C-alpha positions in Angstrom: -17.4 -52.2 -44.5 -18.1 -50.1 -47.6 -21.5 -49.1 -46.2 -20.3 -48.3 -42.7 -18.0 -45.5 -43.8 -20.7 -43.3 -45.4 -22.9 -43.9 -42.3 -20.1 -42.9 -40.0 -19.4 -39.8 -42.1 -23.2 -38.9 -42.1 -23.3 -39.3 -38.3 -20.2 -37.1 -37.8 -21.8 -34.5 -40.2 -25.0 -34.5 -38.1 -22.9 -34.1 -34.9 -20.9 -31.2 -36.5 -24.2 -29.5 -37.6 -25.6 -29.9 -34.1 -22.5 -28.4 -32.5 -22.7 -25.4 -35.0 -26.4 -24.9 -34.2 -25.7 -25.1 -30.5 -22.8 -22.5 -30.8 -25.0 -20.2 -32.8 -27.8 -20.5 -30.3 -25.4 -19.9 -27.4 -24.0 -16.9 -29.1 -27.4 -15.5 -29.7 -28.6 -16.1 -26.2 -25.7 -15.0 -23.9 -26.3 -15.0 -20.1 -26.3 -11.2 -20.0 -29.5 -11.1 -22.2 -31.1 -13.5 -19.7 -30.2 -11.2 -16.8 -31.5 -8.1 -18.7 -34.8 -9.8 -19.4 -35.2 -10.7 -15.7 -34.3 -7.1 -14.7 -36.9 -5.7 -17.1 -39.6 -8.0 -15.7 -38.6 -6.8 -12.2 -38.9 -3.1 -13.3 -42.2 -3.8 -15.0 -43.8 -5.0 -11.8 -43.8 -1.5 -10.5 -45.5 0.1 -13.5 -49.2 1.2 -13.0 -50.8 -0.2 -16.1 -50.4 -2.8 -18.9 -49.2 -0.2 -21.5 -46.4 1.0 -19.2 -45.4 -2.6 -18.4 -45.2 -3.4 -22.1 -43.1 -0.4 -22.8 -40.6 -1.5 -20.2 -40.5 -5.1 -21.4 -39.9 -3.8 -25.0 -36.6 -2.1 -24.0 -33.8 -3.3 -26.4 -31.3 -5.7 -24.9 -27.8 -4.3 -25.3 -24.3 -4.3 -23.7 -23.8 -1.4 -21.4 -20.2 -0.1 -21.0 -18.5 2.8 -19.2 -15.4 4.2 -21.0 -12.8 5.4 -18.4 -9.7 6.7 -20.2 -8.5 8.4 -17.0 -8.3 4.9 -15.4 -7.2 3.2 -18.6 -10.1 0.7 -18.6 -13.5 -0.1 -20.0 -16.1 -1.6 -17.7 -19.2 -3.6 -18.8 -20.3 -4.7 -15.4 -23.6 -2.7 -15.5 -24.6 -4.9 -18.4 -25.8 -7.4 -15.7 -25.6 -5.3 -12.5 -28.3 -3.0 -13.8 -29.6 -1.5 -10.5 -26.3 -0.4 -8.9 -27.2 3.3 -9.0 -31.0 3.0 -8.6 -32.1 3.4 -4.9 -35.4 1.7 -5.6 -33.5 -1.5 -6.1 -32.1 -1.7 -2.6 -34.0 -4.9 -1.8 -33.7 -6.4 -5.3 -31.9 -9.8 -5.7 -28.4 -9.9 -7.2 -27.1 -9.0 -9.7 -29.7 -6.1 -9.7 -29.3 -4.8 -6.2 -28.6 -1.1 -5.5 -25.0 -0.4 -4.4 -25.2 1.4 -1.0 -22.5 3.7 0.1 -21.4 4.8 -3.4 -21.5 8.5 -2.5 -19.7 10.4 -5.3 -18.0 7.3 -6.6 -20.7 6.6 -9.3 -20.2 3.9 -11.9 -20.4 6.5 -14.7 -17.2 8.1 -13.4 -15.4 5.3 -11.7 -16.7 2.1 -13.2 -16.6 -1.0 -11.0 -13.3 -2.8 -11.5 -11.2 0.0 -9.9 -12.7 -1.1 -6.5 -13.9 -4.6 -7.0 -11.4 -6.1 -9.4 -12.5 -8.4 -12.2 -12.3 -8.2 -16.0 -14.3 -5.2 -17.1 -14.5 -6.1 -20.8 -16.0 -9.5 -20.2 -19.7 -10.2 -20.5 -20.1 -13.6 -18.9 -19.9 -14.2 -15.2 -16.8 -16.4 -14.9 -14.6 -14.2 -17.1 -16.1 -10.9 -15.8 -15.4 -12.0 -12.2 -11.8 -12.7 -13.2 -11.9 -16.4 -12.1 -9.9 -17.5 -15.1 -6.3 -18.4 -15.8 -3.8 -15.6 -16.3 -6.2 -12.8 -15.2 -4.3 -10.8 -12.5 -7.1 -9.2 -10.7 -10.1 -11.4 -9.9 -12.9 -10.0 -7.7 -11.7 -9.0 -4.3 -13.3 -10.9 -1.4 -16.0 -8.9 0.2 -14.0 -8.4 3.4 -11.2 -6.7 1.4 -13.0 -4.5 -1.1 -12.5 -1.4 1.1 -8.7 -1.8 0.6 -9.3 -0.4 -2.9 -10.0 3.0 -1.4 -6.3 3.4 -0.9 -5.7 3.3 -4.7 -7.1 6.9 -5.0 -7.1 8.2 -1.4 -3.4 7.8 -0.6 -2.8 10.4 2.1 -4.0 10.5 5.7 -6.7 8.4 7.3 -9.6 7.2 5.1 -12.9 7.3 7.0 -14.3 3.9 7.4 -11.1 2.1 6.5 -8.9 2.2 9.6 -7.0 -0.9 8.5 -5.3 1.1 5.7 -3.8 3.6 8.2 -2.8 0.8 10.6 -1.2 -1.2 7.8 0.8 1.9 6.6 1.9 2.5 10.2 3.1 -1.1 10.6 5.0 -1.0 7.4 6.9 2.1 8.4 7.6 1.1 12.0 8.4 -2.6 11.7 11.3 -2.2 9.4 9.7 -3.4 6.2 11.7 -0.9 4.1 14.9 -2.5 5.2 14.3 -5.3 2.8 11.5 -4.0 0.5 11.4 -1.0 -1.8 8.3 1.1 -1.9 8.1 3.9 -4.5 11.9 3.7 -4.9 12.8 3.9 -1.2 14.0 0.9 0.7 16.2 -2.2 0.5 16.5 -4.8 -2.2 16.7 -8.1 -0.3 12.9 -8.7 -0.8 10.7 -7.9 -3.7 9.7 -4.4 -4.6 6.2 -3.8 -3.2 5.2 -0.7 -5.2 2.7 -2.7 -7.3 1.9 -5.5 -4.8 -1.8 -4.8 -5.1 -1.7 -5.5 -8.8 0.0 -8.9 -8.4 -1.8 -12.3 -8.6 -1.3 -12.9 -4.9 -4.7 -13.3 -3.1 -5.6 -11.6 0.2 -5.6 -15.0 1.9 -2.1 -15.6 0.7 -0.9 -12.2 1.9 -2.5 -12.6 5.3 -1.0 -16.1 5.8 2.4 -14.8 4.6 2.5 -12.1 7.3 1.5 -14.6 10.0 3.9 -17.5 9.0 6.2 -16.4 6.2 8.4 -19.5 6.2 5.4 -21.8 5.9 3.8 -19.9 3.0 7.2 -19.3 1.2 9.6 -22.0 2.2 13.2 -20.6 2.3 12.0 -17.0 2.6 14.4 -14.6 4.3 11.5 -12.8 5.8 11.5 -13.2 9.6 8.4 -14.0 11.6 7.3 -10.7 13.3 4.6 -12.5 15.3 1.9 -10.2 14.0 -1.5 -10.7 15.4 -4.3 -11.6 13.0 -5.6 -8.1 13.1 -2.1 -6.7 12.2 -1.7 -9.2 9.4 -5.1 -8.1 8.1 -4.2 -4.4 8.3 -0.9 -5.1 6.4 -2.9 -7.1 3.8 -5.2 -4.1 3.3 -2.2 -1.8 2.7 -0.6 -4.2 0.3 -3.8 -4.5 -1.8 -3.9 -0.7 -2.1 -0.4 -0.5 -3.7 -0.9 -0.7 -7.4 1.2 2.3 -8.6 -1.5 3.0 -11.1 -1.3 6.2 -13.0 -4.5 8.1 -12.3 -6.0 10.7 -14.6 -6.2 14.3 -13.5 -9.9 14.0 -12.5 -9.2 11.1 -10.1 -6.0 12.7 -8.7 -8.0 15.9 -7.9 -10.5 13.8 -5.9 -7.8 12.4 -3.6 -8.3 13.2 0.1 -6.1 16.2 0.9 -5.2 15.7 4.6 -6.1 18.2 7.2 -3.7 19.9 9.7 -4.4 17.0 12.1 -2.6 14.7 9.7 0.1 17.3 9.4 0.6 17.1 13.2 0.9 13.3 12.9 3.7 13.8 10.4 5.3 16.4 12.6 5.5 13.9 15.4 6.4 10.9 13.2 9.3 12.8 11.6 10.5 14.0 15.0 10.6 17.7 13.9 10.5 18.8 17.5 14.0 17.4 18.1 15.4 20.2 15.9 12.7 22.9 15.9 10.8 24.8 18.6 7.3 26.2 18.3 7.0 29.5 20.3 10.1 28.7 22.2 9.1 25.1 23.1 11.4 22.5 21.7 14.9 22.3 20.3 17.1 25.2 19.1 19.0 23.4 16.3 16.7 24.8 13.6 14.6 27.9 13.4 11.5 28.4 15.6 8.5 27.5 13.5 6.0 29.7 15.2 4.5 32.0 12.5 6.7 30.4 9.8 3.8 30.4 7.3 3.6 34.2 7.7 7.4 34.6 7.1 7.5 32.4 4.0 5.1 31.5 1.2 3.6 28.0 1.2 5.5 27.4 -2.1 8.8 28.2 -0.4 8.0 25.9 2.5 7.0 23.1 0.2 10.3 23.4 -1.7 12.2 23.5 1.6 10.7 20.1 2.5 11.6 18.7 -0.9 15.1 20.1 -1.3 16.3 21.9 1.8 19.9 22.3 0.5 18.7 24.1 -2.7 16.5 26.5 -0.8 18.9 27.1 2.1 22.5 26.0 1.3 24.2 24.5 4.3 20.9 23.6 6.0 21.0 20.7 8.4 17.5 19.8 7.4 17.2 16.2 6.0 15.3 15.4 2.9 12.1 13.6 3.6 10.2 11.3 1.1 6.9 13.2 1.5 4.3 13.2 -1.2 2.7 16.5 -2.3 -0.4 16.3 -0.1 1.6 15.2 3.0 3.7 18.3 2.6 0.6 20.4 2.3 -0.7 18.8 5.5 2.5 19.6 7.3 2.4 23.2 6.2 -1.2 23.4 7.2 -0.3 22.2 10.7 2.5 24.8 10.9 0.0 27.5 10.2 -1.9 26.6 13.4 0.8 25.2 15.6 1.1 26.6 19.1 3.6 26.4 22.0 1.0 24.6 24.1 0.7 21.9 21.4 4.5 21.7 21.2 4.6 21.1 24.9 2.2 18.2 24.5 4.4 16.7 21.7 7.4 17.1 24.0 5.7 15.4 26.9 7.0 12.0 25.8 10.5 13.3 25.1 13.3 14.9 27.1 12.4 18.3 28.3 15.8 19.7 27.1 17.4 18.6 23.9 21.1 19.2 23.4 22.5 19.0 19.9 23.7 15.4 20.9 20.2 14.5 22.0 18.8 15.9 18.8 21.2 13.8 16.7 20.3 10.7 18.6 16.5 11.3 18.2 17.0 12.0 14.5 19.0 8.7 14.2 16.3 6.8 16.0 13.8 8.2 13.5 16.0 7.2 10.5 16.6 3.8 11.9 12.8 3.2 11.9 12.1 5.1 8.6 14.6 3.2 6.5 13.6 -0.2 7.9 16.7 -1.1 9.9 14.5 -2.6 12.6 13.3 -5.3 10.1 16.5 -7.2 10.6 18.1 -5.7 13.6 15.0 -5.4 15.8 13.3 -2.3 17.2 15.5 -2.7 20.3 18.7 -3.7 18.4 18.3 -7.2 19.8 18.8 -9.0 16.5 18.0 -12.7 16.6 16.3 -12.9 13.1 17.3 -16.4 11.6 19.9 -16.1 8.8 20.9 -19.6 7.7 24.7 -20.2 7.1 25.7 -16.9 8.6 28.0 -17.3 11.6 25.8 -17.8 14.6 22.8 -18.6 12.4 21.1 -15.3 13.0 21.4 -11.5 12.7 23.6 -10.5 15.6 22.5 -8.0 18.3 23.8 -4.5 17.9 23.8 -3.8 21.6 27.5 -4.5 22.0 28.6 -3.1 18.7 31.1 -0.7 20.2 33.0 -3.6 21.8 34.2 -4.7 18.4 33.9 -1.7 16.0 34.6 2.0 15.9 32.1 4.5 14.8 34.0 5.1 11.5 34.0 1.3 10.8 30.2 1.1 11.3 29.7 4.2 9.1 31.7 2.4 6.4 29.5 -0.7 6.7 26.3 1.4 6.3 27.7 3.2 3.3 29.0 0.2 1.3 27.1 -2.8 2.8 28.6 -6.1 3.9 27.9 -9.8 3.5 27.9 -11.7 6.8 30.7 -14.1 7.6 29.8 -17.7 6.5 29.4 -20.5 8.9 30.2 -23.0 6.1 32.4 -21.6 3.3 31.0 -24.2 0.9 27.3 -23.5 1.9 24.8 -21.2 0.4 24.8 -17.4 0.7 22.9 -16.2 3.7 19.6 -14.7 2.6 20.0 -11.6 4.8 22.9 -9.2 4.3 23.7 -5.5 4.8 23.0 -3.6 1.6 24.8 -0.4 0.6 22.9 2.6 1.8 25.1 5.4 0.4 22.7 6.1 -2.5 19.7 6.4 -0.2 21.1 7.9 3.0 22.9 11.2 3.3 26.1 11.4 5.3 24.1 13.2 8.0 21.5 10.4 8.1 24.3 7.8 8.5 26.1 9.7 11.2 22.8 10.2 13.1 22.0 6.5 12.9 25.5 5.7 14.4 24.9 8.2 17.2 21.6 6.5 18.0 23.4 3.0 17.9 26.1 4.3 20.3 23.5 5.7 22.7 22.1 2.2 23.1 25.4 0.3 23.7 25.7 -2.0 26.6 29.2 -2.9 27.8 29.8 -6.6 28.1 30.1 -7.7 31.7 33.5 -8.7 32.8 33.8 -12.5 33.5 36.4 -14.5 35.5 
């Protein structure tokens, strides 16, 4: 027994020494050095003589990093991905292949992780690709990398990424804001989505959630909108682009400033024609906008869109949550708008718009813009499941006037309301009417009620 103890101690000492030697060897020969040696051998193959080959192979091995203070990150991806900006490497094997389609988005200015995800400071493959516990942004799947374009290019359509525009359109028209906040605007029943793209949820999870929300998140109050797979994919693109990241001045200056064509889309989307005419074509509630950019400076018009009551006290103009470049696009459109184009815009609307018609159209726009359709349906049909509420679902609004006055409905919109319980001892229904008085103006609320009353259907008399 006395002799076995020193032998065991000696064996353990040898094992510890071996582990130390292995750790030192591993630290001195990291995988990135292997990749760099392979890359140098690849480069040396193209050299014309032995001296040139030797010079290439003698290149010191070192970590490459890009400092990006404007993006608040440091990327070391090019330590292994050495040929990303070298067109001669377009047929090279990974990780040395040239990155096609970079354009002006060169790694020296943008790095890699802003688009691809991953952990920029890491220098081994597993950690660099973000496939480790507690790292929020692993590499995006190849199919979804283009969603990252929306992190910088936030306004208008992005060439080559139609899914972003479609996802944004679906979010605004399917009532998502009724339950979710985005940049401070929207309901609070569901989570705030302003930084959804920076969460740990994978693209696959998001897409499945849009297709079958109750399966992915049991007990979720989110209704099944019966999106197609293409629509779910477009919404996933849009969600992945929402990081709310504070970009530096350089990156902000490179954002796509929309053209007047995008301004026209906004003009139509916001239903401006229901209050304004262009060259005599349209409504007469507000001033005619023909030549408005000649009567007022662009700065005045921009302020009018931000705070109409400050610029023009008593104005009936609602406040719109438009970002800076969207306002620029709208003003750009007004500089080129014609009565002929206004006629085209009006072609899908009533030819004559009374003040009552204008209020109804504005209410319809607000109903969509603030996400009411998410619970009540685009046609006010209701039917969204709401466990333990009387009736078990969100009721239809098509017979609202049979049970309520306009003033009573206005009060409910202002202050919110919990639905009556089916079982008083049961759980609180997940869907409820939140208070909108801090987000909607009195004019917005009255216009929504006018829209609701325009859709009322009287119940048929029964025996």
